[in-house]
N, CA and C atoms as a LAMMPS dump frame, in Angstrom:
ITEM: TIMESTEP
0
ITEM: NUMBER OF ATOMS
630
ITEM: BOX BOUNDS ff ff ff
-5.0000000000000000e+02 5.0000000000000000e+02
-5.0000000000000000e+02 5.0000000000000000e+02
-5.0000000000000000e+02 5.0000000000000000e+02
ITEM: ATOMS id mol type element x y z
1 1 1 N 436.255 -208.992 -447.117
2 1 2 C 436.674 -208.799 -448.499
3 1 3 C 436.869 -210.158 -449.173
4 2 1 N 436.347 -210.313 -450.4
5 2 2 C 436.493 -211.568 -451.122
6 2 3 C 437.952 -211.783 -451.505
7 3 1 N 438.434 -213.011 -451.374
8 3 2 C 439.836 -213.305 -451.673
9 3 3 C 439.982 -213.734 -453.124
10 4 1 N 441.17 -213.476 -453.687
11 4 2 C 441.453 -213.886 -455.04
12 4 3 C 441.634 -215.396 -455.097
13 5 1 N 441.096 -216.015 -456.148
14 5 2 C 441.295 -217.446 -456.326
15 5 3 C 442.742 -217.696 -456.75
16 6 1 N 443.377 -218.701 -456.186
17 6 2 C 444.774 -218.99 -456.491
18 6 3 C 444.891 -220.205 -457.409
19 7 1 N 445.741 -220.075 -458.436
20 7 2 C 446.038 -221.175 -459.361
21 7 3 C 447.473 -221.656 -459.189
22 8 1 N 448.036 -221.441 -458.004
23 8 2 C 449.401 -221.918 -457.77
24 8 3 C 449.462 -223.439 -457.878
25 9 1 N 448.365 -224.123 -457.53
26 9 2 C 448.334 -225.58 -457.66
27 9 3 C 448.566 -226.002 -459.114
28 10 1 N 448.046 -225.214 -460.067
29 10 2 C 448.22 -225.509 -461.482
30 10 3 C 449.685 -225.297 -461.874
31 11 1 N 450.258 -224.227 -461.375
32 11 2 C 451.676 -223.936 -461.626
33 11 3 C 452.556 -225.082 -461.123
34 12 1 N 452.35 -225.501 -459.875
35 12 2 C 453.164 -226.567 -459.274
36 12 3 C 452.954 -227.879 -460.019
37 13 1 N 451.701 -228.205 -460.351
38 13 2 C 451.394 -229.459 -461.039
39 13 3 C 452.083 -229.546 -462.389
40 14 1 N 451.959 -228.485 -463.194
41 14 2 C 452.558 -228.502 -464.525
42 14 3 C 454.088 -228.521 -464.451
43 15 1 N 454.658 -227.815 -463.477
44 15 2 C 456.116 -227.818 -463.321
45 15 3 C 456.613 -229.214 -462.965
46 16 1 N 455.945 -229.882 -462.017
47 16 2 C 456.37 -231.217 -461.591
48 16 3 C 456.139 -232.251 -462.679
49 17 1 N 454.991 -232.181 -463.35
50 17 2 C 454.703 -233.129 -464.434
51 17 3 C 455.702 -232.946 -465.576
52 18 1 N 455.966 -231.679 -465.934
53 18 2 C 456.913 -231.413 -467.014
54 18 3 C 458.306 -231.915 -466.69
55 19 1 N 458.766 -231.647 -465.467
56 19 2 C 460.09 -232.104 -465.044
57 19 3 C 460.165 -233.63 -465.033
58 20 1 N 459.125 -234.276 -464.508
59 20 2 C 459.109 -235.738 -464.437
60 20 3 C 459.116 -236.369 -465.825
61 21 1 N 458.255 -235.882 -466.713
62 21 2 C 458.201 -236.418 -468.077
63 21 3 C 459.535 -236.232 -468.792
64 22 1 N 460.153 -235.089 -468.566
65 22 2 C 461.426 -234.81 -469.217
66 22 3 C 462.498 -235.808 -468.785
67 23 1 N 462.659 -235.998 -467.486
68 23 2 C 463.719 -236.88 -467.001
69 23 3 C 463.415 -238.356 -467.277
70 24 1 N 462.163 -238.76 -467.115
71 24 2 C 461.794 -240.148 -467.414
72 24 3 C 462.04 -240.45 -468.894
73 25 1 N 461.667 -239.524 -469.774
74 25 2 C 461.851 -239.746 -471.208
75 25 3 C 463.328 -239.787 -471.576
76 26 1 N 464.135 -238.942 -470.985
77 26 2 C 465.569 -238.92 -471.301
78 26 3 C 466.257 -240.202 -470.83
79 27 1 N 466.073 -240.534 -469.563
80 27 2 C 466.701 -241.748 -469.05
81 27 3 C 466.174 -242.983 -469.782
82 28 1 N 464.858 -243.026 -469.982
83 28 2 C 464.254 -244.18 -470.647
84 28 3 C 464.707 -244.325 -472.088
85 29 1 N 464.76 -243.218 -472.819
86 29 2 C 465.119 -243.285 -474.241
87 29 3 C 466.587 -243.67 -474.431
88 30 1 N 467.482 -243.086 -473.624
89 30 2 C 468.899 -243.418 -473.78
90 30 3 C 469.21 -244.838 -473.296
91 31 1 N 468.346 -245.376 -472.444
92 31 2 C 468.491 -246.787 -472.057
93 31 3 C 467.952 -247.701 -473.156
94 32 1 N 466.786 -247.381 -473.673
95 32 2 C 466.139 -248.213 -474.692
96 32 3 C 466.95 -248.264 -475.98
97 33 1 N 467.52 -247.125 -476.383
98 33 2 C 468.246 -247.056 -477.644
99 33 3 C 469.701 -247.497 -477.531
100 34 1 N 470.154 -247.728 -476.318
101 34 2 C 471.572 -248.083 -476.159
102 34 3 C 471.892 -249.445 -476.772
103 35 1 N 472.919 -249.453 -477.615
104 35 2 C 473.437 -250.686 -478.213
105 35 3 C 474.939 -250.731 -477.932
106 36 1 N 475.424 -251.737 -477.202
107 36 2 C 476.847 -251.797 -476.871
108 36 3 C 477.732 -251.645 -478.108
109 37 1 N 478.661 -250.718 -478.026
110 37 2 C 479.591 -250.494 -479.123
111 37 3 C 479.131 -249.494 -480.15
112 38 1 N 477.844 -249.161 -480.163
113 38 2 C 477.317 -248.211 -481.149
114 38 3 C 477.417 -246.788 -480.618
115 39 1 N 477.868 -245.873 -481.461
116 39 2 C 477.958 -244.471 -481.063
117 39 3 C 476.615 -243.757 -481.231
118 40 1 N 475.743 -244.319 -482.069
119 40 2 C 474.439 -243.688 -482.312
120 40 3 C 473.432 -244.756 -482.697
121 41 1 N 472.211 -244.603 -482.178
122 41 2 C 471.115 -245.501 -482.525
123 41 3 C 469.885 -244.672 -482.865
124 42 1 N 469.204 -245.031 -483.958
125 42 2 C 467.997 -244.317 -484.397
126 42 3 C 466.817 -245.277 -484.488
127 43 1 N 465.638 -244.771 -484.158
128 43 2 C 464.396 -245.526 -484.322
129 43 3 C 463.375 -244.621 -484.999
130 44 1 N 462.992 -244.996 -486.235
131 44 2 C 461.998 -244.189 -486.946
132 44 3 C 460.637 -244.275 -486.254
133 45 1 N 459.991 -243.145 -486.112
134 45 2 C 458.642 -243.073 -485.569
135 45 3 C 457.667 -242.761 -486.7
136 46 1 N 457.971 -241.742 -487.479
137 46 2 C 457.224 -241.415 -488.695
138 46 3 C 458.236 -241.479 -489.834
139 47 1 N 458.293 -242.612 -490.555
140 47 2 C 459.314 -242.786 -491.588
141 47 3 C 459.384 -241.607 -492.558
142 48 1 N 460.602 -241.145 -492.752
143 48 2 C 460.829 -240.026 -493.659
144 48 3 C 460.701 -238.671 -492.997
145 49 1 N 460.209 -238.652 -491.728
146 49 2 C 459.983 -237.368 -491.066
147 49 3 C 460.603 -237.261 -489.674
148 50 1 N 460.28 -238.229 -488.814
149 50 2 C 460.615 -238.055 -487.403
150 50 3 C 461.164 -239.345 -486.808
151 51 1 N 462.197 -239.226 -485.969
152 51 2 C 462.779 -240.4 -485.336
153 51 3 C 463.272 -240.058 -483.934
154 52 1 N 463.43 -241.106 -483.115
155 52 2 C 464.158 -241.002 -481.863
156 52 3 C 465.63 -241.263 -482.172
157 53 1 N 466.499 -240.502 -481.598
158 53 2 C 467.923 -240.698 -481.835
159 53 3 C 468.701 -240.5 -480.544
160 54 1 N 469.709 -241.328 -480.342
161 54 2 C 470.541 -241.223 -479.141
162 54 3 C 471.999 -241.406 -479.537
163 55 1 N 472.832 -240.462 -479.122
164 55 2 C 474.264 -240.545 -479.383
165 55 3 C 475.012 -240.706 -478.067
166 56 1 N 476.108 -241.433 -478.116
167 56 2 C 476.896 -241.718 -476.921
168 56 3 C 478.344 -241.281 -477.127
169 57 1 N 479.017 -241.016 -476.033
170 57 2 C 480.381 -240.513 -476.075
171 57 3 C 481.286 -241.416 -475.241
172 58 1 N 481.755 -242.537 -475.808
173 58 2 C 482.571 -243.479 -475.037
174 58 3 C 483.91 -242.905 -474.606
175 59 1 N 484.344 -241.803 -475.233
176 59 2 C 485.608 -241.186 -474.856
177 59 3 C 485.521 -240.344 -473.599
178 60 1 N 484.311 -240.142 -473.097
179 60 2 C 484.115 -239.327 -471.901
180 60 3 C 483.853 -240.237 -470.71
181 61 1 N 484.629 -240.086 -469.655
182 61 2 C 484.507 -240.953 -468.482
183 61 3 C 483.504 -240.399 -467.477
184 62 1 N 482.728 -241.27 -466.846
185 62 2 C 481.794 -240.827 -465.799
186 62 3 C 482.547 -240.248 -464.601
187 63 1 N 481.838 -239.518 -463.796
188 63 2 C 482.431 -238.923 -462.595
189 63 3 C 482.874 -240.01 -461.616
190 64 1 N 483.899 -239.699 -460.825
191 64 2 C 484.368 -240.626 -459.796
192 64 3 C 483.562 -240.499 -458.504
193 65 1 N 482.729 -239.468 -458.427
194 65 2 C 481.85 -239.29 -457.268
195 65 3 C 480.713 -240.307 -457.393
196 66 1 N 480.533 -241.138 -456.395
197 66 2 C 479.639 -242.304 -456.505
198 66 3 C 478.216 -241.937 -456.902
199 67 1 N 477.604 -240.963 -456.212
200 67 2 C 476.205 -240.63 -456.515
201 67 3 C 476.07 -240 -457.896
202 68 1 N 477.06 -239.19 -458.296
203 68 2 C 477.009 -238.566 -459.621
204 68 3 C 477.278 -239.61 -460.705
205 69 1 N 478.169 -240.519 -460.44
206 69 2 C 478.453 -241.628 -461.361
207 69 3 C 477.181 -242.448 -461.598
208 70 1 N 476.433 -242.704 -460.522
209 70 2 C 475.196 -243.483 -460.649
210 70 3 C 474.172 -242.753 -461.513
211 71 1 N 474.037 -241.451 -461.327
212 71 2 C 473.084 -240.673 -462.121
213 71 3 C 473.495 -240.628 -463.588
214 72 1 N 474.793 -240.53 -463.85
215 72 2 C 475.278 -240.418 -465.22
216 72 3 C 475.175 -241.731 -465.988
217 73 1 N 475.296 -242.844 -465.297
218 73 2 C 475.308 -244.157 -465.982
219 73 3 C 474.018 -244.947 -465.767
220 74 1 N 472.974 -244.296 -465.291
221 74 2 C 471.707 -244.975 -465.034
222 74 3 C 471.13 -245.562 -466.323
223 75 1 N 471.255 -244.841 -467.433
224 75 2 C 470.714 -245.314 -468.713
225 75 3 C 471.636 -246.303 -469.391
226 76 1 N 472.941 -246.034 -469.355
227 76 2 C 473.904 -246.859 -470.073
228 76 3 C 475.293 -246.597 -469.498
229 77 1 N 476.216 -247.559 -469.656
230 77 2 C 477.569 -247.347 -469.14
231 77 3 C 478.309 -246.226 -469.858
232 78 1 N 477.966 -245.983 -471.146
233 78 2 C 478.552 -244.856 -471.867
234 78 3 C 477.743 -243.592 -471.612
235 79 1 N 478.437 -242.492 -471.48
236 79 2 C 477.744 -241.223 -471.277
237 79 3 C 477.096 -240.76 -472.581
238 80 1 N 475.949 -240.106 -472.497
239 80 2 C 475.316 -239.592 -473.707
240 80 3 C 476.093 -238.402 -474.262
241 81 1 N 476.042 -238.234 -475.566
242 81 2 C 476.598 -237.029 -476.173
243 81 3 C 475.589 -235.91 -475.94
244 82 1 N 476.049 -234.777 -475.446
245 82 2 C 475.136 -233.728 -475.014
246 82 3 C 475.347 -232.438 -475.793
247 83 1 N 474.351 -231.579 -475.695
248 83 2 C 474.407 -230.24 -476.278
249 83 3 C 474.783 -229.272 -475.166
250 84 1 N 475.986 -228.729 -475.227
251 84 2 C 476.431 -227.818 -474.174
252 84 3 C 475.978 -226.391 -474.404
253 85 1 N 475.473 -226.117 -475.602
254 85 2 C 474.967 -224.787 -475.893
255 85 3 C 473.456 -224.746 -475.749
256 86 1 N 472.824 -224.018 -476.637
257 86 2 C 471.369 -223.895 -476.617
258 86 3 C 470.827 -224.349 -477.968
259 87 1 N 469.548 -224.077 -478.22
260 87 2 C 468.914 -224.475 -479.474
261 87 3 C 469.677 -223.891 -480.654
262 88 1 N 469.741 -224.665 -481.742
263 88 2 C 470.459 -224.303 -482.965
264 88 3 C 471.973 -224.217 -482.741
265 89 1 N 472.474 -224.847 -481.661
266 89 2 C 473.914 -224.879 -481.431
267 89 3 C 474.491 -223.596 -480.877
268 90 1 N 473.647 -222.695 -480.403
269 90 2 C 474.127 -221.432 -479.86
270 90 3 C 475.072 -221.685 -478.691
271 91 1 N 476.288 -221.179 -478.803
272 91 2 C 477.266 -221.309 -477.725
273 91 3 C 478.123 -222.552 -477.8
274 92 1 N 477.893 -223.42 -478.78
275 92 2 C 478.658 -224.669 -478.849
276 92 3 C 480.139 -224.466 -479.177
277 93 1 N 480.489 -223.284 -479.657
278 93 2 C 481.892 -223.013 -479.952
279 93 3 C 482.718 -222.872 -478.672
280 94 1 N 482.037 -222.693 -477.539
281 94 2 C 482.739 -222.467 -476.273
282 94 3 C 482.49 -223.571 -475.25
283 95 1 N 481.723 -224.583 -475.625
284 95 2 C 481.532 -225.804 -474.859
285 95 3 C 481.254 -225.569 -473.367
286 96 1 N 482.257 -225.837 -472.496
287 96 2 C 482.042 -225.797 -471.049
288 96 3 C 481.611 -224.417 -470.571
289 97 1 N 482.216 -223.374 -471.117
290 97 2 C 481.831 -222.017 -470.718
291 97 3 C 480.361 -221.77 -471.04
292 98 1 N 479.933 -222.247 -472.21
293 98 2 C 478.535 -222.079 -472.605
294 98 3 C 477.623 -222.835 -471.658
295 99 1 N 478.012 -224.05 -471.287
296 99 2 C 477.184 -224.846 -470.38
297 99 3 C 477.024 -224.16 -469.031
298 100 1 N 478.128 -223.648 -468.474
299 100 2 C 478.055 -222.938 -467.198
300 100 3 C 477.201 -221.679 -467.316
301 101 1 N 477.359 -220.968 -468.432
302 101 2 C 476.596 -219.733 -468.625
303 101 3 C 475.102 -220.018 -468.685
304 102 1 N 474.709 -221.035 -469.481
305 102 2 C 473.291 -221.352 -469.61
306 102 3 C 472.737 -221.964 -468.321
307 103 1 N 473.583 -222.673 -467.564
308 103 2 C 473.143 -223.187 -466.267
309 103 3 C 472.855 -222.025 -465.32
310 104 1 N 473.727 -221.025 -465.325
311 104 2 C 473.508 -219.854 -464.483
312 104 3 C 472.245 -219.102 -464.866
313 105 1 N 472.023 -218.957 -466.177
314 105 2 C 470.809 -218.292 -466.65
315 105 3 C 469.572 -219.071 -466.211
316 106 1 N 469.654 -220.404 -466.256
317 106 2 C 468.521 -221.24 -465.852
318 106 3 C 468.197 -221.064 -464.373
319 107 1 N 469.238 -220.99 -463.542
320 107 2 C 469.016 -220.79 -462.1
321 107 3 C 468.328 -219.456 -461.853
322 108 1 N 468.822 -218.414 -462.501
323 108 2 C 468.223 -217.083 -462.338
324 108 3 C 466.778 -217.077 -462.813
325 109 1 N 466.532 -217.728 -463.966
326 109 2 C 465.169 -217.772 -464.509
327 109 3 C 464.228 -218.52 -463.576
328 110 1 N 464.69 -219.642 -463.018
329 110 2 C 463.849 -220.428 -462.11
330 110 3 C 463.495 -219.622 -460.864
331 111 1 N 464.472 -218.938 -460.3
332 111 2 C 464.223 -218.114 -459.108
333 111 3 C 463.237 -216.995 -459.428
334 112 1 N 463.413 -216.365 -460.598
335 112 2 C 462.525 -215.276 -461.004
336 112 3 C 461.091 -215.767 -461.187
337 113 1 N 460.933 -216.954 -461.781
338 113 2 C 459.594 -217.505 -462.012
339 113 3 C 458.901 -217.806 -460.685
340 114 1 N 459.624 -218.446 -459.766
341 114 2 C 459.038 -218.757 -458.457
342 114 3 C 458.649 -217.469 -457.736
343 115 1 N 459.513 -216.461 -457.817
344 115 2 C 459.19 -215.177 -457.2
345 115 3 C 457.973 -214.525 -457.832
346 116 1 N 457.844 -214.658 -459.142
347 116 2 C 456.713 -214.092 -459.876
348 116 3 C 455.404 -214.723 -459.402
349 117 1 N 455.426 -216.043 -459.22
350 117 2 C 454.203 -216.75 -458.846
351 117 3 C 453.797 -216.463 -457.395
352 118 1 N 454.717 -215.985 -456.564
353 118 2 C 454.345 -215.658 -455.186
354 118 3 C 453.451 -214.421 -455.119
355 119 1 N 453.389 -213.651 -456.181
356 119 2 C 452.533 -212.462 -456.204
357 119 3 C 451.068 -212.881 -456.307
358 120 1 N 450.212 -212.235 -455.543
359 120 2 C 448.788 -212.609 -455.522
360 120 3 C 448.136 -212.444 -456.882
361 121 1 N 448.477 -211.375 -457.592
362 121 2 C 447.862 -211.13 -458.895
363 121 3 C 448.264 -212.213 -459.893
364 122 1 N 449.505 -212.664 -459.822
365 122 2 C 449.954 -213.731 -460.715
366 122 3 C 449.255 -215.039 -460.376
367 123 1 N 449.172 -215.354 -459.089
368 123 2 C 448.536 -216.592 -458.656
369 123 3 C 447.069 -216.648 -459.055
370 124 1 N 446.438 -215.49 -459.22
371 124 2 C 445.019 -215.44 -459.582
372 124 3 C 444.778 -215.594 -461.082
373 125 1 N 445.851 -215.607 -461.882
374 125 2 C 445.728 -215.703 -463.339
375 125 3 C 446.014 -217.135 -463.787
376 126 1 N 444.971 -217.835 -464.213
377 126 2 C 445.1 -219.248 -464.599
378 126 3 C 446.086 -219.449 -465.74
379 127 1 N 445.96 -218.658 -466.799
380 127 2 C 446.809 -218.851 -467.961
381 127 3 C 448.264 -218.509 -467.664
382 128 1 N 448.483 -217.493 -466.868
383 128 2 C 449.846 -217.11 -466.508
384 128 3 C 450.5 -218.191 -465.65
385 129 1 N 449.753 -218.753 -464.704
386 129 2 C 450.286 -219.825 -463.868
387 129 3 C 450.61 -221.066 -464.7
388 130 1 N 449.747 -221.378 -465.668
389 130 2 C 449.995 -222.53 -466.535
390 130 3 C 451.256 -222.312 -467.367
391 131 1 N 451.395 -221.13 -467.943
392 131 2 C 452.571 -220.826 -468.76
393 131 3 C 453.852 -220.896 -467.938
394 132 1 N 453.832 -220.3 -466.767
395 132 2 C 455.024 -220.296 -465.919
396 132 3 C 455.36 -221.696 -465.406
397 133 1 N 454.349 -222.519 -465.163
398 133 2 C 454.593 -223.888 -464.734
399 133 3 C 455.295 -224.689 -465.813
400 134 1 N 454.849 -224.547 -467.058
401 134 2 C 455.485 -225.252 -468.169
402 134 3 C 456.923 -224.784 -468.366
403 135 1 N 457.121 -223.486 -468.269
404 135 2 C 458.467 -222.933 -468.455
405 135 3 C 459.395 -223.381 -467.332
406 136 1 N 458.903 -223.388 -466.092
407 136 2 C 459.749 -223.806 -464.978
408 136 3 C 460.122 -225.285 -465.107
409 137 1 N 459.16 -226.138 -465.469
410 137 2 C 459.449 -227.549 -465.639
411 137 3 C 460.526 -227.784 -466.684
412 138 1 N 460.438 -227.081 -467.827
413 138 2 C 461.441 -227.212 -468.869
414 138 3 C 462.791 -226.656 -468.45
415 139 1 N 462.763 -225.543 -467.744
416 139 2 C 464.006 -224.916 -467.286
417 139 3 C 464.762 -225.82 -466.325
418 140 1 N 464.05 -226.379 -465.337
419 140 2 C 464.697 -227.229 -464.338
420 140 3 C 465.132 -228.558 -464.958
421 141 1 N 464.359 -229.073 -465.916
422 141 2 C 464.73 -230.315 -466.58
423 141 3 C 466.074 -230.198 -467.294
424 142 1 N 466.257 -229.135 -468.055
425 142 2 C 467.524 -228.944 -468.756
426 142 3 C 468.634 -228.513 -467.799
427 143 1 N 468.29 -227.81 -466.725
428 143 2 C 469.29 -227.443 -465.727
429 143 3 C 469.864 -228.691 -465.069
430 144 1 N 469.016 -229.665 -464.775
431 144 2 C 469.487 -230.939 -464.213
432 144 3 C 470.537 -231.557 -465.128
433 145 1 N 470.251 -231.586 -466.425
434 145 2 C 471.198 -232.157 -467.383
435 145 3 C 472.525 -231.405 -467.369
436 146 1 N 472.456 -230.088 -467.317
437 146 2 C 473.684 -229.296 -467.348
438 146 3 C 474.531 -229.535 -466.103
439 147 1 N 473.895 -229.759 -464.982
440 147 2 C 474.632 -229.99 -463.743
441 147 3 C 475.166 -231.413 -463.653
442 148 1 N 474.398 -232.382 -464.129
443 148 2 C 474.792 -233.8 -464.008
444 148 3 C 475.624 -234.273 -465.195
445 149 1 N 475.251 -233.865 -466.417
446 149 2 C 475.911 -234.365 -467.619
447 149 3 C 476.778 -233.321 -468.322
448 150 1 N 476.832 -232.108 -467.776
449 150 2 C 477.587 -230.996 -468.395
450 150 3 C 477.044 -230.644 -469.772
451 151 1 N 475.774 -230.862 -469.978
452 151 2 C 475.119 -230.546 -471.235
453 151 3 C 473.746 -231.196 -471.274
454 152 1 N 472.97 -230.848 -472.278
455 152 2 C 471.577 -231.291 -472.374
456 152 3 C 471.451 -232.517 -473.266
457 153 1 N 470.702 -233.519 -472.788
458 153 2 C 470.428 -234.731 -473.565
459 153 3 C 469.244 -234.492 -474.5
460 154 1 N 469.454 -234.713 -475.796
461 154 2 C 468.405 -234.532 -476.803
462 154 3 C 468.176 -235.847 -477.541
463 155 1 N 466.923 -236.091 -477.947
464 155 2 C 466.648 -237.352 -478.652
465 155 3 C 465.498 -237.262 -479.635
466 156 1 N 464.805 -236.152 -479.741
467 156 2 C 463.687 -235.987 -480.668
468 156 3 C 464.192 -235.283 -481.924
469 157 1 N 463.958 -235.885 -483.093
470 157 2 C 464.597 -235.367 -484.297
471 157 3 C 463.643 -235.386 -485.495
472 158 1 N 463.25 -234.194 -485.985
473 158 2 C 462.5 -234.06 -487.225
474 158 3 C 463.526 -233.942 -488.359
475 159 1 N 463.982 -235.089 -488.847
476 159 2 C 465.078 -235.072 -489.797
477 159 3 C 464.661 -234.686 -491.214
478 160 1 N 463.372 -234.737 -491.513
479 160 2 C 462.9 -234.327 -492.838
480 160 3 C 463.245 -232.871 -493.109
481 161 1 N 463.121 -232.037 -492.076
482 161 2 C 463.404 -230.607 -492.222
483 161 3 C 464.713 -230.227 -491.532
484 162 1 N 465.48 -231.24 -491.081
485 162 2 C 466.757 -231 -490.409
486 162 3 C 466.616 -230.051 -489.217
487 163 1 N 465.506 -230.231 -488.467
488 163 2 C 465.301 -229.424 -487.266
489 163 3 C 466.268 -229.909 -486.183
490 164 1 N 466.896 -229.006 -485.428
491 164 2 C 467.843 -229.446 -484.393
492 164 3 C 467.201 -230.439 -483.421
493 165 1 N 467.959 -231.427 -482.999
494 165 2 C 467.47 -232.431 -482.059
495 165 3 C 467.1 -231.738 -480.747
496 166 1 N 465.961 -232.153 -480.144
497 166 2 C 465.471 -231.485 -478.947
498 166 3 C 464.949 -232.511 -477.96
499 167 1 N 464.305 -232.062 -476.894
500 167 2 C 463.816 -232.963 -475.857
501 167 3 C 462.488 -232.47 -475.29
502 168 1 N 461.964 -233.172 -474.308
503 168 2 C 460.659 -232.834 -473.723
504 168 3 C 460.714 -231.508 -472.976
505 169 1 N 461.839 -231.227 -472.312
506 169 2 C 461.981 -229.948 -471.616
507 169 3 C 461.86 -228.785 -472.594
508 170 1 N 462.469 -228.929 -473.783
509 170 2 C 462.358 -227.89 -474.805
510 170 3 C 460.902 -227.693 -475.223
511 171 1 N 460.149 -228.797 -475.313
512 171 2 C 458.728 -228.709 -475.659
513 171 3 C 457.976 -227.9 -474.61
514 172 1 N 458.293 -228.147 -473.319
515 172 2 C 457.655 -227.392 -472.255
516 172 3 C 457.978 -225.923 -472.332
517 173 1 N 459.237 -225.602 -472.638
518 173 2 C 459.647 -224.202 -472.755
519 173 3 C 458.912 -223.502 -473.889
520 174 1 N 458.821 -224.173 -475.041
521 174 2 C 458.16 -223.573 -476.191
522 174 3 C 456.656 -223.42 -475.937
523 175 1 N 456.015 -224.469 -475.411
524 175 2 C 454.579 -224.404 -475.123
525 175 3 C 454.286 -223.328 -474.077
526 176 1 N 455.16 -223.235 -473.069
527 176 2 C 454.98 -222.208 -472.046
528 176 3 C 455.119 -220.811 -472.611
529 177 1 N 456.083 -220.624 -473.52
530 177 2 C 456.275 -219.31 -474.132
531 177 3 C 455.083 -218.924 -474.998
532 178 1 N 454.551 -219.908 -475.754
533 178 2 C 453.377 -219.642 -476.584
534 178 3 C 452.172 -219.299 -475.712
535 179 1 N 451.993 -220.042 -474.618
536 179 2 C 450.883 -219.784 -473.711
537 179 3 C 451.045 -218.427 -473.028
538 180 1 N 452.282 -218.056 -472.729
539 180 2 C 452.544 -216.749 -472.126
540 180 3 C 452.175 -215.634 -473.093
541 181 1 N 452.476 -215.841 -474.372
542 181 2 C 452.103 -214.855 -475.393
543 181 3 C 450.592 -214.768 -475.526
544 182 1 N 449.926 -215.934 -475.51
545 182 2 C 448.459 -215.943 -475.568
546 182 3 C 447.871 -215.202 -474.375
547 183 1 N 448.426 -215.47 -473.178
548 183 2 C 447.929 -214.825 -471.964
549 183 3 C 448.065 -213.316 -472.054
550 184 1 N 449.187 -212.862 -472.622
551 184 2 C 449.435 -211.425 -472.706
552 184 3 C 448.527 -210.736 -473.722
553 185 1 N 448.194 -211.463 -474.809
554 185 2 C 447.453 -210.825 -475.903
555 185 3 C 445.954 -211.091 -475.901
556 186 1 N 445.552 -212.3 -475.485
557 186 2 C 444.158 -212.683 -475.697
558 186 3 C 443.392 -213.114 -474.452
559 187 1 N 444.081 -213.597 -473.425
560 187 2 C 443.358 -214.119 -472.268
561 187 3 C 442.576 -213.017 -471.584
562 188 1 N 441.302 -213.269 -471.286
563 188 2 C 440.503 -212.242 -470.601
564 188 3 C 440.979 -212.043 -469.171
565 189 1 N 440.9 -210.822 -468.716
566 189 2 C 441.22 -210.51 -467.329
567 189 3 C 439.954 -210.045 -466.638
568 190 1 N 439.775 -210.512 -465.431
569 190 2 C 438.586 -210.155 -464.656
570 190 3 C 439.015 -209.45 -463.389
571 191 1 N 438.445 -208.326 -463.145
572 191 2 C 438.758 -207.587 -461.925
573 191 3 C 437.788 -208.015 -460.839
574 192 1 N 438.248 -208.799 -459.843
575 192 2 C 437.378 -209.22 -458.757
576 192 3 C 436.829 -208.018 -457.997
577 193 1 N 435.694 -208.205 -457.377
578 193 2 C 435.084 -207.129 -456.608
579 193 3 C 434.944 -207.549 -455.167
580 194 1 N 434.829 -206.596 -454.306
581 194 2 C 434.612 -206.869 -452.892
582 194 3 C 433.547 -205.929 -452.38
583 195 1 N 432.882 -206.311 -451.309
584 195 2 C 431.823 -205.497 -450.721
585 195 3 C 432.098 -205.305 -449.25
586 196 1 N 431.587 -204.26 -448.712
587 196 2 C 431.691 -203.999 -447.27
588 196 3 C 430.326 -203.582 -446.762
589 197 1 N 430.154 -203.599 -445.449
590 197 2 C 428.857 -203.279 -444.854
591 197 3 C 428.5 -201.825 -445.07
592 198 1 N 429.496 -200.953 -445.143
593 198 2 C 429.214 -199.526 -445.266
594 198 3 C 429.179 -199.065 -446.698
595 199 1 N 429.814 -199.8 -447.582
596 199 2 C 429.84 -199.406 -448.981
597 199 3 C 429.597 -200.64 -449.837
598 200 1 N 428.331 -200.933 -450.162
599 200 2 C 427.989 -202.146 -450.876
600 200 3 C 428.393 -202.151 -452.343
601 201 1 N 428.829 -201.02 -452.881
602 201 2 C 429.179 -200.963 -454.289
603 201 3 C 430.445 -201.747 -454.599
604 202 1 N 430.681 -202.091 -455.894
605 202 2 C 431.874 -202.847 -456.299
606 202 3 C 433.144 -202.029 -456.108
607 203 1 N 434.186 -202.705 -455.716
608 203 2 C 435.492 -202.078 -455.547
609 203 3 C 436.449 -202.739 -456.515
610 204 1 N 437.074 -201.961 -457.393
611 204 2 C 437.966 -202.525 -458.407
612 204 3 C 439.277 -202.971 -457.771
613 205 1 N 439.758 -204.132 -458.243
614 205 2 C 441.072 -204.649 -457.819
615 205 3 C 441.976 -204.606 -459.042
616 206 1 N 443.229 -204.174 -458.901
617 206 2 C 444.118 -204.058 -460.068
618 206 3 C 444.188 -205.351 -460.874
619 207 1 N 444.26 -205.193 -462.195
620 207 2 C 444.347 -206.359 -463.089
621 207 3 C 445.652 -207.086 -462.875
622 208 1 N 445.674 -208.397 -463.117
623 208 2 C 446.912 -209.179 -462.952
624 208 3 C 448.057 -208.618 -463.782
625 209 1 N 449.235 -208.672 -463.245
626 209 2 C 450.418 -208.2 -463.941
627 209 3 C 450.762 -209.18 -465.051
628 210 1 N 451.087 -208.7 -466.225
629 210 2 C 451.401 -209.549 -467.368
630 210 3 C 452.86 -209.976 -467.322
């Protein structure tokens, strides 16, 4: 029987690349923009429209745990000001509770995605694997922030339209969601066939689960 082609390599690649880009950009940007004594630093990228922005919270002390202290102060001695809620400030009225809640949701989502990709039908769907890889990379990137910094580090700001400040992980989540919608509505599905010595005709295999 012919085996289904697996795109798990695409899922793993996009998840790792997304996670790496997210953390490198966050640490790098908060280091580059750090100015001793300044609570906020901005760098225009597209004047009048888009800028990099980094805010710091000198009133918040780093952890006393050595390895966690090192991770928190890798970019700068001051901790970054973080978003403890979600996009558009959802949950910010409850701060720590919101951060724990969204961290828990992220863990559940990551486990569910990995479990989804273990299915043969999912692994055989290129677009679905790509979408899930992008979503997992973004999910784990922001989960890291919630566990290490008690909130998400944001630095991308379309200030012309006052769009909430976001990060690379958010981009992965949005792109993955759009790709998932495309996969569900437009991506072609192919039913692989198999042959046997006694029955040479095509045998239908169930379509990939959406």
